[in-house]
C-alpha positions as CSV (number, residue, x, y, z in Angstrom):
1,M,137.7,163.4,-48.3
2,S,137.4,161.3,-45.1
3,I,139.7,163.8,-43.3
4,A,137.5,166.7,-44.3
5,V,134.4,164.8,-43.0
6,K,136.1,164.0,-39.7
7,L,137.1,167.7,-39.3
8,L,133.6,168.9,-40.0
9,S,132.2,166.4,-37.5
10,K,134.6,167.7,-34.8
11,I,133.5,171.2,-35.5
12,S,129.9,170.4,-35.2
13,I,130.2,169.0,-31.6
14,M,132.5,171.7,-30.3
15,K,130.7,174.0,-27.8
16,S,133.5,176.5,-27.7
17,P,134.3,178.2,-31.1
18,Y,137.3,179.9,-29.5
19,N,139.0,176.5,-29.0
20,F,138.3,175.5,-32.6
21,I,139.9,178.7,-33.8
22,E,143.0,178.0,-31.6
23,Q,143.2,174.4,-32.7
24,F,142.5,174.4,-36.4
25,T,142.5,177.9,-38.0
26,L,146.2,178.1,-38.6
27,P,146.6,174.6,-40.2
28,V,143.5,175.1,-42.3
29,F,144.8,178.4,-43.4
30,F,148.1,176.7,-44.5
31,C,146.0,174.1,-46.4
32,I,144.0,176.9,-48.2
33,I,147.3,178.7,-49.2
34,G,148.7,175.4,-50.4
35,I,145.7,174.5,-52.5
36,G,145.7,178.0,-54.0
37,L,149.4,177.7,-55.0
38,L,148.8,174.1,-56.3
39,A,145.9,175.3,-58.4
40,G,148.1,178.2,-59.7
41,S,150.8,175.8,-60.7
42,L,148.3,173.8,-62.8
43,F,147.2,177.0,-64.4
44,I,150.8,178.0,-65.2
45,F,151.5,174.5,-66.5
46,G,148.5,174.7,-68.9
47,N,149.7,178.2,-70.1
48,T,153.2,176.9,-70.7
49,Q,152.0,173.9,-72.6
50,E,149.8,176.2,-74.8
51,L,152.8,178.5,-75.4
52,I,155.0,175.6,-76.5
53,K,152.3,174.4,-78.9
54,K,151.7,177.7,-80.7
55,S,155.0,179.5,-80.2
56,N,157.6,180.3,-82.8
57,S,161.3,179.7,-82.2
58,T,164.1,182.1,-82.9
59,T,167.6,183.1,-81.7
60,G,168.0,185.9,-79.3
61,V,171.0,187.6,-77.8
62,V,171.7,188.9,-74.2
63,I,172.3,192.6,-74.6
64,E,172.5,193.6,-71.0
65,L,172.7,192.3,-67.4
66,I,170.3,194.3,-65.2
67,Q,171.6,194.4,-61.6
68,E,169.0,194.0,-58.8
69,R,170.3,194.8,-55.3
70,S,168.9,193.0,-52.3
71,I,168.2,194.3,-48.8
72,R,171.1,192.4,-47.5
73,G,173.5,194.1,-49.8
74,G,174.0,191.4,-52.4
75,S,173.1,191.6,-56.1
76,K,171.3,189.4,-58.7
77,Y,171.6,189.8,-62.4
78,H,168.6,189.6,-64.8
79,P,169.5,189.1,-68.5
80,L,167.8,191.5,-71.0
81,I,167.3,189.6,-74.2
82,S,166.6,191.0,-77.6
83,F,165.2,189.0,-80.6
84,E,163.5,189.6,-83.9
85,T,160.1,188.0,-84.8
86,Q,159.2,186.5,-88.2
87,K,157.5,189.8,-89.0
88,G,160.6,191.7,-88.4
89,E,159.6,193.3,-85.0
90,S,162.4,193.9,-82.6
91,I,161.4,192.7,-79.1
92,Q,163.2,192.9,-75.8
93,F,162.3,191.1,-72.5
94,T,163.9,190.6,-69.2
95,L,163.9,187.3,-67.4
96,P,162.0,187.5,-64.1
97,Y,164.5,185.4,-62.2
98,G,168.1,186.5,-61.7
99,S,171.3,184.8,-60.4
100,S,174.6,185.7,-58.8
101,P,177.0,185.1,-60.4
102,P,175.2,185.8,-63.7
103,E,173.9,182.7,-65.5
104,Y,174.4,184.4,-68.9
105,R,176.9,186.8,-70.3
106,V,176.4,189.8,-72.6
107,G,176.5,188.8,-76.2
108,E,175.5,185.2,-75.5
109,N,173.0,183.7,-78.0
110,V,169.9,181.9,-76.6
111,T,167.0,180.1,-78.1
112,V,163.7,182.0,-77.5
113,L,160.1,180.8,-77.8
114,Y,157.5,183.5,-78.2
115,D,153.8,183.8,-78.9
116,P,153.3,185.1,-82.5
117,N,150.1,186.9,-81.4
118,N,151.9,188.5,-78.3
119,P,155.7,188.3,-78.9
120,Y,156.3,189.9,-75.5
121,N,155.1,186.6,-74.0
122,A,158.5,185.0,-74.5
123,R,160.7,182.5,-72.7
124,I,164.2,181.1,-73.0
125,Y,164.0,177.6,-74.4
126,T,165.5,175.7,-71.5
127,F,163.8,173.3,-69.0
128,F,164.2,175.8,-66.1
129,G,163.3,178.8,-68.3
130,L,160.0,177.1,-69.3
131,W,159.0,175.4,-66.1
132,Q,160.5,177.3,-63.2
133,D,157.3,179.1,-62.4
134,V,155.4,175.7,-62.3
135,I,158.2,174.1,-60.1
136,F,158.3,177.1,-57.7
137,S,154.5,177.4,-57.3
138,F,154.0,173.6,-57.0
139,G,156.8,173.2,-54.5
140,I,155.7,176.0,-52.2
141,G,152.1,174.9,-52.5
142,A,152.9,171.3,-51.6
143,L,154.9,172.5,-48.6
144,F,152.1,174.7,-47.2
145,F,149.5,172.0,-47.9
146,G,151.6,169.3,-46.3
147,I,152.3,171.3,-43.2
148,G,148.7,172.2,-42.8
149,L,147.4,168.7,-43.4
150,A,150.0,167.1,-41.1
151,N,149.0,169.4,-38.3
152,I,145.3,168.7,-38.8
153,I,146.0,164.9,-38.7
154,R,148.2,165.3,-35.7
155,R,145.6,167.2,-33.7
156,M,142.9,164.8,-34.6
157,K,145.1,162.0,-33.5
158,K,145.5,163.7,-30.1
159,E,141.7,163.7,-29.8
160,K,141.5,160.1,-30.7
161,N,144.1,159.1,-28.1
162,W,142.0,160.9,-25.4
163,E,138.9,159.0,-26.5
164,L,140.7,155.7,-26.4
165,F,142.2,156.5,-23.0
166,A,138.8,157.1,-21.6
167,L,137.3,154.0,-23.2
168,E,140.1,151.7,-21.9
169,R,139.7,153.0,-18.3
170,G,136.0,153.4,-18.1
171,L,136.1,157.2,-18.0
172,K,133.8,159.7,-19.6
173,Y,135.1,161.7,-22.5
174,G,133.6,165.0,-23.6
175,I,134.2,168.6,-24.6
176,S,133.2,171.2,-22.0
177,S,132.3,174.8,-22.6
178,N,135.6,176.1,-21.0
179,S,138.0,173.4,-22.1
180,F,138.9,171.7,-25.3
181,H,138.9,168.1,-24.0
182,N,137.7,166.6,-20.8
183,L,138.1,163.2,-19.1
184,S,136.2,162.5,-15.9
185,G,135.2,159.5,-13.7
186,K,136.6,157.1,-11.2
187,Y,140.1,155.7,-11.5
188,R,141.7,153.6,-8.8
189,G,138.9,154.5,-6.5
190,H,139.3,158.2,-6.9
191,C,137.3,160.9,-8.7
192,I,139.6,162.3,-11.3
193,E,139.3,165.0,-14.0
194,I,141.8,165.7,-16.8
195,Y,141.1,168.6,-19.2
196,V,142.8,170.9,-21.7
197,I,142.6,174.7,-21.3
198,W,144.1,177.6,-23.2
199,V,146.2,180.0,-21.2
200,R,146.8,183.4,-22.6
201,T,150.5,184.5,-22.6
202,T,152.2,187.7,-23.6
203,K,152.8,186.4,-27.1
204,W,150.1,183.8,-27.9
205,D,147.7,181.3,-26.3
206,E,149.1,178.0,-25.2
207,P,147.3,174.8,-24.4
208,N,147.8,173.3,-20.9
209,T,146.8,169.8,-19.7
210,V,145.3,169.9,-16.2
211,Y,144.9,166.9,-13.8
212,N,142.7,167.0,-10.7
213,V,142.2,164.1,-8.2
214,E,140.0,164.2,-5.2
215,F,141.0,162.3,-2.0
216,R,140.7,162.1,1.7
217,N,143.3,164.1,3.7
218,P,143.0,163.1,7.3
219,R,146.3,164.8,8.3
220,R,145.5,168.0,6.4
221,V,148.7,167.8,4.4
222,W,149.4,170.6,1.9
223,M,152.4,170.7,-0.4
224,T,153.8,172.3,-3.6
225,L,156.2,170.3,-5.7
226,R,157.8,171.7,-8.9
227,R,160.9,171.5,-11.1
228,E,163.8,173.7,-10.0
229,G,164.6,176.5,-12.5
230,I,167.7,178.6,-13.1
231,I,166.4,181.5,-10.9
232,D,165.7,179.0,-8.1
233,K,169.3,177.7,-8.3
234,I,170.6,181.3,-8.0
235,T,168.4,182.2,-5.1
236,K,169.3,179.0,-3.3
237,K,173.0,179.9,-3.7
238,L,172.2,183.3,-2.2
239,G,170.7,181.5,0.9
240,A,167.0,181.5,0.1
241,E,166.5,177.8,0.8
242,W,162.8,177.6,1.4
243,D,162.4,174.1,0.1
244,I,162.2,170.8,2.0
245,Q,165.2,168.4,1.4
246,I,164.1,164.8,1.0
247,G,167.6,163.3,1.2
248,D,167.8,162.0,-2.3
249,L,170.5,164.0,-4.0
250,E,169.2,163.7,-7.6
251,F,165.6,164.5,-6.5
252,D,166.6,167.4,-4.3
253,R,168.7,168.8,-7.2
254,M,165.8,168.6,-9.6
255,Y,162.8,169.6,-7.5
256,L,161.7,172.3,-5.1
257,I,159.2,171.3,-2.3
258,K,157.2,173.4,0.1
259,G,154.8,171.7,2.5
260,S,153.0,171.6,5.8
261,R,155.4,169.4,7.9
262,N,158.9,168.2,6.8
263,S,158.4,164.8,8.4
264,D,155.1,164.2,6.6
265,I,156.5,165.3,3.2
266,K,159.6,163.0,3.7
267,E,157.3,160.1,4.6
268,I,155.1,160.7,1.5
269,L,158.0,161.1,-1.0
270,D,159.8,157.9,-0.3
271,T,162.5,156.4,-2.5
272,E,160.0,154.7,-4.8
273,I,157.9,157.8,-5.3
274,C,161.0,159.9,-6.0
275,K,162.2,157.5,-8.7
276,K,158.8,157.7,-10.4
277,I,158.8,161.5,-10.3
278,I,162.3,161.7,-11.7
279,G,161.2,159.3,-14.5
280,L,158.5,161.7,-15.5
281,K,161.2,164.4,-15.9
282,N,158.7,167.3,-15.7
283,F,156.1,167.0,-13.0
284,D,154.4,169.4,-10.6
285,L,151.9,168.8,-7.8
286,T,149.9,171.1,-5.7
287,I,147.7,170.3,-2.7
288,D,146.5,173.7,-1.7
289,K,146.2,175.0,1.9
290,E,142.6,176.1,1.3
291,R,141.5,173.0,-0.6
292,Q,143.4,170.1,0.9
293,E,141.3,167.3,-0.6
294,L,142.3,168.0,-4.2
295,A,145.6,167.2,-5.8
296,H,146.4,169.3,-8.9
297,C,148.9,169.0,-11.7
298,T,149.4,171.2,-14.8
299,E,151.5,170.3,-17.8
300,R,152.3,172.7,-20.7
301,D,151.0,171.7,-24.1
302,F,148.2,169.4,-25.1
303,I,149.4,166.0,-23.9
304,K,148.5,163.4,-26.6
305,E,150.3,160.3,-25.4
306,K,148.2,157.8,-23.5
307,S,151.3,156.6,-21.7
308,R,152.1,160.1,-20.4
309,L,148.5,160.7,-19.2
310,Q,148.6,157.3,-17.4
311,S,152.0,157.9,-15.8
312,V,151.2,161.3,-14.4
313,L,147.8,160.1,-13.1
314,D,149.4,157.0,-11.5
315,V,152.1,159.0,-9.7
316,M,149.5,161.5,-8.4
317,I,147.4,158.7,-7.0
318,D,150.4,156.9,-5.5
319,I,151.2,160.1,-3.6
320,I,147.7,160.7,-2.3
321,E,147.2,157.1,-1.3
322,K,150.1,157.5,1.0
323,I,148.5,160.6,2.4
324,E,145.2,158.8,2.9
325,K,147.0,156.1,5.0
326,M,148.4,158.7,7.4
327,K,146.8,159.2,10.7
328,G,144.8,162.4,11.4
329,I,146.2,165.2,13.5
């Protein structure tokens, strides 16, 4: 109940319904399917109990194995069972579930429970024969509900981490009209902003975490730093070496750098900074030519870990503080 209240409270403060749809529709949909299947399993359970109470028992015989071919080319066999009621009626029914190899053989005797008022409502008197529909419905329902609920809790936890991150560092936390979460304020003497946006791709929409830090840039340094991909490795082997080499073999192998002046970039990205960037594993930084007093970093996914937010922000500020100490042109 408390989870539902928290979810409703989140919905009420969101200014962008699009972001709510992206965040919560799928897990809520899973929960609804799960609840429906769980309710169905309770209904089937009640009907089975009622059948057991009022049913008559008799002996039936498997008269045929009905073959059902699957799309993949395999086959399942459903037993066709014949039995006689106390009134002398001859009844036949087919088990809805089949197996391969066949679970029963033609001519095999089985115990049958049937409803005297509706003898076609019949089951084989075994645990699985009576309760398989309940087990299947309950199992699938619990799976759907569990996945949905786990995703709702996980996404709410992400939000809580952002609120705690802001509180611990004196930042302002909110939800803007064009982003899902937003942190802003002063950190280590710099105006910073971290927010989540949804980026439309060819297949689906993906969350991205964006970091912006304002700073002084007396030397008018601009640079682009990003991880080296497979295509980059191929083009470099073909001679398209457009990136700046720092001199650290591990760093140069992992990252591509483009910037204003080689000497400035090498001075900024010293051994200590390179180690920190390598420690982050995935890191990109852009100081644009047109807007040279803003450092920008984008990470795929909605970053929930406070430690990750802290590490990326600290490395960005470590870099720009070195730039701020450089003499102007």
